[in-house]
N, C-alpha and C positions, 0 to 999 in steps of 0.2 A: 655694242649692239650690232654694228655692221658686220662684225666678224663671226657672229653666232651662226647664221645660216650656213656659211661655208664649213665651219667646224662640224656642224651637225651632219651635213651632207657627207663629209669625209668619213665621219664615224659610222654613218649608216652604210657607206660603201664597204668599209672594212668589215663590219658585222656581216653584211651580205656575202662577201667573199669567204669569210671564215665559215659561215653556215653552209655555203655550197661545198666548200672543201671537205668539211666534216661529213656532209651527206654523201658525197662521192666515196669517201673512205669507208663509210658504213656499208654502202651498197657493194663495194669491192670486197669488203671483208666477209659479207654474208653470201657472196657469190660462190660459185663452184671453184 
């Protein structure tokens, strides 16, 4: 149970990074 918060935080950070990367790629692709 002590390890759960750390794992969840790491997973959330990975998802956030992936989402930001995908968003930037989408903006760059739709750009001129």
